[in-house]
C-alpha positions in Angstrom: 42.6 119.2 94.1 45.1 120.4 91.3 48.1 117.9 89.9 50.6 120.8 91.6 48.6 120.5 95.1 48.6 116.8 94.7 52.8 116.8 94.0 52.9 119.1 97.3 50.9 116.9 99.5 52.8 113.9 98.2 56.2 115.6 99.0 55.0 116.2 102.4 53.4 112.9 103.1 56.6 110.8 101.7 59.2 113.1 103.9 57.1 112.7 106.7 57.0 109.0 105.8 60.9 108.6 105.6 61.4 110.3 108.6 58.9 107.8 110.6 61.0 105.2 109.0 64.9 106.3 108.8 65.2 108.4 111.8 62.5 107.4 114.5 62.2 103.4 113.5 58.4 103.8 113.6 57.0 103.3 110.2 53.2 103.9 109.8 52.8 102.7 106.2 53.8 99.8 104.4 57.0 99.6 101.9 54.0 99.0 99.1 52.1 101.8 99.7 55.0 104.0 100.3 56.6 102.6 96.6 53.1 103.8 95.5 52.8 107.4 96.9 56.4 107.5 95.2 55.4 106.5 92.0 52.6 108.8 91.5 55.0 112.1 92.5 57.3 110.5 89.9 54.9 110.3 87.5 53.8 114.1 88.4 57.2 115.1 88.0 57.6 113.4 84.8 55.3 115.2 83.6 55.7 118.6 84.7 59.6 118.8 85.4 59.6 122.5 85.7 57.3 121.8 89.2 60.2 119.5 90.8 61.4 120.7 94.1 64.7 120.0 95.7 63.0 119.1 98.7 61.1 116.3 96.8 62.2 113.0 98.2 62.5 111.7 94.2 65.5 113.8 94.3 67.4 111.3 97.2 68.0 108.4 94.4 71.0 109.9 93.1 72.5 110.3 89.2 74.1 114.1 89.6 77.4 113.2 88.4 80.0 115.9 88.9 83.7 116.3 87.3 85.4 117.0 90.7 84.0 118.2 94.4 84.0 122.0 94.8 86.3 123.9 98.0 84.0 125.2 101.0 85.8 127.4 103.3 84.1 126.7 106.7 82.5 129.5 108.7 84.4 127.7 111.7 87.0 125.7 111.9 86.4 121.9 112.0 88.7 120.8 115.1 89.7 117.3 115.6 89.8 116.1 119.5 92.1 115.5 122.3 92.8 111.7 122.3 92.5 109.8 125.7 93.8 106.2 126.2 93.0 105.5 129.9 90.9 106.1 132.9 94.5 108.2 134.0 93.9 110.3 131.0 90.3 111.0 131.5 91.1 111.6 135.6 93.3 114.1 134.3 91.1 115.9 131.4 88.1 115.9 134.4 91.0 117.6 136.7 92.2 120.2 134.6 88.5 121.1 133.7 87.1 121.5 137.2 90.6 123.5 138.1 89.7 126.0 134.8 85.9 126.4 135.9 86.4 126.3 140.0 83.7 123.5 140.4 83.7 120.3 142.1 81.9 118.4 139.4 81.1 119.0 136.1 78.3 117.9 134.2 79.7 115.6 130.8 77.7 114.4 127.9 79.2 111.0 126.5 78.4 110.4 123.1 79.5 107.2 120.4 82.8 107.9 118.6 81.4 106.6 115.5 83.9 104.9 113.3 83.1 107.1 109.7 83.7 110.4 107.8 83.1 113.4 110.0 80.5 115.9 108.1 79.2 119.8 108.3 75.8 120.8 106.6 74.3 124.2 106.6 70.6 125.5 106.3 69.3 128.5 106.0 65.5 129.5 105.7 64.5 126.1 106.3 66.3 124.9 103.3 69.4 122.1 102.9 72.6 124.6 101.4 75.3 122.4 101.0 77.2 119.6 103.1 81.1 119.5 103.5 83.6 117.5 104.3 86.3 118.0 107.2 88.8 118.4 104.9 91.9 120.3 106.5 89.5 121.6 109.0 89.7 125.3 107.4 88.6 123.9 104.2 86.5 121.3 103.0 84.8 119.7 100.0 81.2 119.9 98.8 79.7 116.8 98.7 75.8 117.9 98.9 75.0 115.6 95.7 76.1 112.6 97.7 74.8 113.6 101.2 71.2 114.5 100.0 70.8 110.7 99.1 70.9 110.1 102.8 67.0 109.5 103.2 67.4 110.3 107.3 68.6 113.5 106.7 66.1 116.3 106.3 66.3 118.3 103.2 64.0 121.3 104.8 64.2 122.4 108.5 61.7 124.1 111.1 64.3 126.0 111.8 64.2 129.1 109.8 67.6 130.8 110.5 70.7 130.1 109.3 72.4 127.1 111.4 75.2 124.3 111.3 75.8 121.1 112.4 78.3 118.6 112.7 78.3 114.4 113.0 79.5 111.3 111.1 78.5 109.7 107.8 78.9 106.1 108.2 78.0 102.7 106.7 75.7 100.6 109.2 77.5 97.0 109.6 74.1 95.3 107.9 74.8 97.9 104.8 78.6 96.5 104.7 77.5 93.0 104.6 75.2 93.5 102.4 77.4 95.7 99.9 80.0 92.6 100.3 77.4 90.0 99.2 77.1 91.7 95.9 80.8 92.6 95.5 81.4 89.0 96.3 78.8 87.9 93.7 80.0 90.0 91.0 84.0 88.9 91.6 84.4 92.1 93.1 87.3 92.7 95.9 85.7 93.4 99.0 85.4 96.3 101.1 87.3 95.8 104.5 85.9 97.4 106.9 82.4 100.1 107.4 84.8 103.5 107.8 86.5 103.3 104.4 83.6 102.3 102.9 81.5 105.4 103.7 84.7 107.5 103.1 84.5 105.8 99.3 81.1 105.8 99.1 81.0 110.0 99.9 84.0 110.2 97.7 82.0 108.9 94.5 81.6 111.5 91.6 78.3 109.7 90.4 75.8 110.1 93.6 73.6 107.1 92.2 76.5 104.9 93.2 76.5 106.7 96.8 72.4 106.3 96.7 72.8 102.5 96.7 75.6 102.0 99.6 72.8 102.2 102.7 75.0 105.1 104.5 73.7 107.1 107.5 74.5 109.6 109.9 74.5 110.7 113.7 74.2 114.3 114.2 76.4 115.2 117.7 76.9 119.1 117.1 75.2 122.3 116.8 77.6 125.0 116.3 77.7 128.1 118.2 74.4 126.5 120.2 74.9 129.5 122.6 73.9 131.9 120.1 70.8 130.2 119.7 69.7 130.4 123.3 70.6 127.1 124.6 72.6 126.4 127.9 73.4 122.9 127.2 75.1 120.9 124.9 72.1 117.7 125.8 69.3 120.6 125.0 70.9 121.3 121.2 71.0 117.3 120.9 67.2 116.9 122.2 66.5 120.6 119.6 68.1 118.8 116.8 65.9 115.7 117.2 62.8 117.6 117.3 63.7 118.8 114.5 63.7 115.4 112.7 67.7 115.1 112.7 69.1 111.4 114.0 70.8 111.8 117.3 72.6 108.9 119.0 70.2 107.5 121.4 73.2 105.9 123.5 73.9 109.2 124.3 74.1 110.0 128.5 74.7 112.8 130.7 77.4 111.8 133.7 77.6 113.7 136.8 81.1 113.7 137.4 84.4 111.6 136.1 83.1 108.2 137.9 79.9 108.1 135.9 82.0 108.9 132.8 84.6 105.8 133.4 81.1 103.6 134.6 79.7 104.8 130.8 83.3 103.8 129.2 83.2 100.5 130.9 79.7 99.5 130.1 80.3 100.7 126.1 83.7 98.9 125.8 81.7 95.5 126.7 79.1 96.8 124.1 80.9 98.0 121.5 80.5 94.7 119.8 76.6 94.3 119.8 76.3 98.2 118.2 74.9 98.2 114.4 77.8 100.3 113.4 81.3 100.8 114.1 82.6 103.0 117.3 86.4 103.1 118.2 85.8 105.2 121.4 83.8 107.3 123.5 83.3 111.1 123.4 83.1 113.0 126.7 82.0 116.7 126.3 81.5 119.5 129.3 77.7 119.7 129.1 77.3 123.4 129.9 77.6 125.8 127.0 79.0 128.7 129.3 82.2 126.8 130.6 83.2 126.4 126.8 85.0 129.9 126.4 86.2 129.8 129.3 88.2 126.5 128.5 88.8 127.6 124.9 91.0 126.1 122.6 94.3 124.7 121.3 95.4 125.7 117.7 93.6 122.1 116.7 91.5 121.1 119.4 88.7 122.4 121.9 89.6 122.2 125.7 86.0 121.3 126.9 86.1 117.8 125.0 88.1 114.6 124.5 87.9 111.3 122.3 88.6 108.4 124.7 89.5 105.9 122.0 89.8 101.8 122.7 92.6 99.9 123.3 93.6 98.3 120.0 92.0 94.8 119.5 94.8 92.4 119.8 94.4 89.5 117.2 96.7 86.1 117.6 98.3 84.4 114.4 101.2 82.9 112.8 104.3 84.5 111.7 105.0 82.6 108.4 108.3 84.4 107.5 110.4 87.7 107.2 111.1 89.6 104.8 112.6 93.0 104.4 111.7 96.4 102.3 113.9 99.0 100.9 112.2 102.5 101.5 112.4 105.9 99.4 115.6 106.5 101.8 117.3 103.1 101.5 116.0 102.2 105.0 115.6 98.5 105.1 112.9 97.4 107.3 112.1 93.6 108.7 108.6 92.4 108.1 106.0 89.7 109.7 104.5 87.7 106.8 101.5 86.1 108.5 98.9 83.6 108.0 96.3 86.5 106.9 93.2 87.6 109.7 90.8 89.8 110.2 91.7 93.0 112.4 89.3 95.9 113.3 87.7 94.8 109.5 90.6 94.3 107.9 92.6 91.4 106.8 95.9 92.0 107.7 98.8 89.2 106.5 101.6 92.1 106.7 103.1 93.5 109.7 106.1 96.2 110.2 109.0 94.6 112.7 110.7 97.8 112.6 114.4 97.2 112.8 116.4 94.4 114.0 116.6 95.7 117.9 112.9 95.9 117.8 112.9 92.1 116.8 115.5 91.1 119.2 114.6 93.0 121.8 111.1 90.8 121.7 113.2 87.7 120.6 110.5 87.4 117.7 111.0 84.0 115.7 110.1 82.6 112.2 106.8 80.1 113.1 106.2 82.0 116.0 102.1 82.2 117.0 102.1 86.1 118.1 99.8 88.8 118.9 99.3 91.7 116.6 96.7 94.6 116.3 96.9 98.2 114.3 98.8 100.8 115.7 97.0 104.2 116.1 93.9 102.0 114.0 95.8 102.3 111.1 99.3 100.4 110.7 99.6 97.0 111.5 102.6 95.9 114.4 103.4 92.7 115.7 102.7 93.7 119.6 104.9 90.4 120.9 105.3 86.3 120.1 103.9 83.5 122.0 106.7 81.6 123.4 104.3 78.8 125.6 103.0 78.4 121.9 106.8 76.7 120.3 107.2 74.0 119.2 111.0 74.2 119.0 111.3 74.2 115.4 110.6 77.8 115.2 113.9 80.3 113.6 115.4 82.9 115.4 116.0 86.2 113.5 119.1 87.1 111.5 119.5 90.4 110.1 120.5 90.7 106.4 124.0 91.9 105.4 122.8 93.2 101.9 120.2 94.8 100.1 117.5 91.9 99.2 117.1 93.9 95.6 120.8 95.0 95.0 122.9 92.9 96.9 124.7 96.2 97.9 126.5 95.8 101.5 124.3 97.8 104.2 125.2 99.9 106.6 123.9 100.3 110.0 123.2 104.0 111.3 121.7 103.3 115.2 119.1 101.1 115.4 118.6 101.5 111.3 120.0 99.7 108.7 120.3 101.0 104.9 121.4 100.1 101.3 123.9 102.8 100.4 123.0 102.3 96.8 121.3 105.3 95.8 120.5 103.5 92.1 118.9 100.3 93.9 115.3 99.4 92.0 113.5 99.3 95.0 114.3 102.8 96.4 113.0 103.4 93.0 109.4 102.0 93.8 109.7 104.4 97.1 110.8 107.1 95.1 107.6 106.5 92.7 105.0 106.1 95.6 106.5 109.1 96.7 106.2 111.4 93.5 102.7 110.0 93.2 101.5 111.2 96.8 99.3 113.2 98.1 101.6 116.3 99.6 103.6 115.8 96.0 101.7 115.6 92.7 98.7 114.2 94.2 97.6 111.3 91.6 94.9 109.8 92.6 94.7 106.1 91.9 98.4 106.2 91.7 98.7 104.3 95.5 101.7 102.3 96.7 100.0 99.0 95.9 99.4 99.9 92.0 102.9 101.5 91.8 104.6 98.2 93.3 101.9 96.5 91.2 102.6 98.3 87.7 106.5 98.3 88.7 106.7 94.6 88.7 104.4 94.3 85.3 107.2 96.2 84.0 105.3 99.7 83.0 107.2 101.9 85.6 110.9 101.9 86.4 111.1 105.6 86.8 109.2 108.8 87.5 109.2 109.5 83.4 107.2 106.3 82.9 104.4 107.3 85.0 103.6 109.8 82.2 103.5 106.7 79.6 101.3 104.6 81.6 98.5 105.3 78.6 100.7 103.2 76.5 100.0 100.2 79.0 96.2 101.0 79.1 95.0 98.1 77.6 97.3 95.3 79.9 96.2 97.2 83.3 92.6 96.8 82.4 94.0 92.8 82.2 94.8 93.3 85.2 92.5 92.2 88.7 90.9 95.4 90.0 91.4 97.4 87.0 88.4 98.3 84.8 88.0 100.9 82.0 86.6 103.3 83.8 89.2 103.2 87.0 92.0 102.9 84.2 90.6 106.3 82.3 90.5 108.1 85.3 93.8 107.4 86.7 95.0 108.5 83.7 93.0 111.8 83.8 94.7 112.5 87.1 98.0 111.8 85.7 97.6 114.2 83.0 96.3 116.9 85.4 99.3 116.2 87.7 101.1 118.3 84.7 99.7 121.0 85.6 100.7 121.3 89.1 102.3 124.5 90.7 106.1 123.9 91.2 106.6 123.2 94.6 105.1 119.9 94.3 107.0 119.0 91.9 110.1 120.1 94.0 108.8 117.9 96.8 107.9 115.3 94.7 111.2 114.5 93.6 112.6 113.4 96.7 115.6 115.5 97.1 117.3 115.2 100.7 116.0 117.5 103.1 113.4 119.2 101.0 110.2 118.8 102.6 106.5 119.9 101.4 107.5 123.7 103.2 111.1 124.3 101.8 109.8 122.8 98.6 107.3 126.0 98.2 110.1 128.5 99.8 112.2 127.7 97.0 109.4 128.0 94.2 108.0 131.3 95.7 111.9 132.2 96.0 112.9 131.0 92.2 109.7 131.0 90.3 110.7 128.3 88.1 112.9 125.3 88.0 115.5 126.7 85.5 116.0 129.3 88.2 116.7 126.9 90.9 118.9 124.5 89.1 121.3 127.5 88.2 121.5 128.8 91.4 125.0 128.7 93.5 125.1 126.9 97.1 125.6 130.8 97.9 122.4 131.8 96.6 121.0 128.8 98.2 122.2 129.9 101.7 121.1 133.2 101.0 117.4 132.3 101.7 115.7 131.5 105.1 115.4 128.2 105.8 118.2 127.1 104.0 121.8 125.5 105.7 125.2 124.4 104.8 123.4 120.9 104.5 120.0 121.8 102.3 121.8 123.8 100.4 124.4 121.3 99.2 122.1 118.7 98.9 119.8 121.0 96.4 122.8 122.0 94.8 124.4 118.4 94.7 121.0 116.9 93.2 120.7 119.5 90.1 124.3 119.0 89.3 123.8 114.8 88.8 123.6 114.8 84.8 120.8 111.5 85.4 118.3 114.4 87.6 119.1 116.9 84.3 118.1 114.4 82.3 115.1 113.4 84.1 113.6 117.1 84.7 114.2 117.5 80.5 112.2 114.3 80.0 109.5 115.9 82.0 109.5 119.1 80.2 109.0 117.4 76.9 106.4 115.6 78.7 104.6 119.1 79.5 104.8 118.7 83.3 105.1 122.5 84.5 108.2 124.0 85.6 106.7 127.5 87.0 105.3 128.6 90.4 102.1 129.1 89.8 100.7 130.8 93.4 101.3 134.3 94.4 104.2 135.5 94.1 106.1 137.0 97.2 105.5 140.3 97.6 109.0 141.7 97.3 107.9 145.6 98.6 109.0 146.9 102.1 105.6 146.1 103.8 104.5 145.6 107.9 105.4 142.1 107.9 108.6 142.1 105.9 111.4 140.6 107.7 109.4 140.1 110.9 109.2 136.5 113.1 105.8 135.9 113.9 103.9 133.8 116.0 99.8 133.2 115.5 97.8 132.1 118.9 94.3 131.6 119.3 91.7 131.2 117.2 91.0 133.9 114.0 87.6 134.1 112.8 88.6 135.5 109.6 90.7 132.9 108.3 91.9 129.5 109.4 96.3 129.4 111.2 96.9 127.8 107.8 95.6 130.3 105.1 96.8 132.6 107.9 100.7 131.4 108.0 100.9 131.1 104.1 99.5 134.8 103.7 102.2 136.2 106.2 104.5 134.0 104.7 103.6 135.6 101.3 104.7 139.0 102.8 108.2 138.2 103.8 107.3 137.4 107.1 108.6 133.9 109.0 106.0 132.3 110.8 106.8 130.3 114.2 105.3 128.2 116.5 106.6 129.4 120.0 107.4 132.8 121.3 110.8 133.3 122.3 113.4 136.8 122.2 113.6 136.3 118.6 109.8 136.8 117.8 108.9 140.1 116.6 104.7 140.2 117.1 102.0 137.6 118.2 98.7 138.2 116.1 96.0 136.6 118.2 92.2 135.6 117.9 90.1 134.2 120.6 90.8 132.1 123.3 94.9 133.1 122.9 96.3 131.1 125.9 100.0 131.1 127.3 101.9 132.7 124.3 99.6 136.0 124.4 101.0 136.4 128.1 104.5 135.5 127.0 104.8 137.9 124.7 103.3 140.6 127.1 106.0 139.1 129.4 108.9 139.9 127.1 107.3 143.2 125.8 106.6 141.6 122.3 104.5 143.9 119.7 101.2 142.4 119.9 98.0 142.7 117.3 94.5 142.0 118.1 92.8 140.4 114.9 91.2 143.5 114.2 94.7 145.4 113.8 96.3 142.4 112.0 93.4 142.8 109.1 94.0 146.4 108.9 97.8 145.7 108.6 97.2 143.2 106.3 95.1 145.1 103.9 97.9 148.1 104.1 100.2 145.3 102.7 97.7 144.3 100.2 97.6 147.8 98.8 101.5 148.3 98.7 102.2 150.3 101.9 104.6 150.2 104.4 102.2 151.3 107.6 
């Protein structure tokens, strides 16, 4: 046997051993034997680098470093799931299913809702093509280099037809524990929970880091399974198992809603015994022939639902109540708590919303309180425990002046506000908003970082963000920062200068200007100078700009401090131009029409279709009314199409829509 034949034999052997160990949990060789064979393979590949196959197990160790993740448009939208929070919600889901498909009992597949990162992998001709994150459901990011490091994922498949599978990449609790032990020894900040750890690992640009994180994955959906001859969802999962993919063995077929509820009750108790985090149970209609009948909403399939476990409540002591000032001047009372772990995160602060909330619950400083994460994310105080009071607890008292600038507060409805627009605390929130994802999207400049830099004196206003490089050495001395992370932050700040105008407009925090209106203004005025020179009448002539927003925009650009701010940003090289496609000024079929989209378009996602229509001068709304000029519909169109037909509103199917779009692109008016 020559070396090349031996290499191919080793690849086949090692891939089989990987599946036995990582998928089947039934290794047939010792670790020492596996390592010996891997060493032999890597030696052959070192001597003959041109022989290296992308399917070689040696390629899983990582090492590829990318500068950024490329965008990938999903061939079929990655939808989210509607949520259920009670047995009544599940029964209601079951009732609607039965009424729609006209049966007395439905067969469901119940599965673990893994707390990880949704992932899609595509194969063709037996080859791993790429892996993509969910993203916004329409466009995700290519994270193939990191996904290939997960040893349970096959790099080759016996299925030669092109196919896509979806699942959840997660960090087993044992991997999280091991990783935190290492980080503790190295004096690094501990990872709060498995979900964030998994997501952070997949976001690493260096795949060798992801390869050391001990990630794994379960696969729960064979896309368009019925086109491959499957009649039931359970059959497609069994097929994936036969191909060597990990599918969750805890799944179960349940006949009728009572068996579903029994399954939920069983795994509510078993939840803590699993080797991974789950935050609920996914329930899917098992028979695939019902999927087209049941259809979809804009964001969710109607044939599936996610039961979410009730938020975990934990008891701790409320040590103090402090007040924070938001970007709009809103004053929020916050509980300072004895630190306690809730759903994998250490919690030391929780919102108390407003004065009325605290008063209605009679929450006092010194109380023992029950806390939870609202929606599994935001810590909140549920209620005090009066039975544990000792008598020295202090009743809540709302402050009368701003805790930062001491300006007297004003009250609107249940909320208190600091009216001083130059209050320093509002500056912090303004900085956070400017750097946020929907604004300038400066990665690494989150809430905590900005607050820390503000307190250190590095940041006082937006312009200071672009001078942070002057404090690079001081930042590196702060806890949690190293040379690499600081350089990455500075690169992100520099990259933000290239953003299109609409991001800057939204980031400036102009009252009444959200992300959508910012884009409308950017498209219309093309650059910031044109917008700054616009009169209130000019602004009022734009669709979606009313009297309040026009006055707010006009006033913002007439204030001297804002003019000075923009001039400084210009001098720093921040882009002031709209970089997207300019709105088509010529007449076309869509111009001036109010349009509603309904159903699923196979050629593009809802967001892309909306942006395209707006580009040609249309206004896209979410509901059908007598003011609607046109309804464009895809597959599984529902009540909106029925309503359009009832009102005799013109409708276009996807094929006709694409033809009109092509006419518009060619400058015509059909």
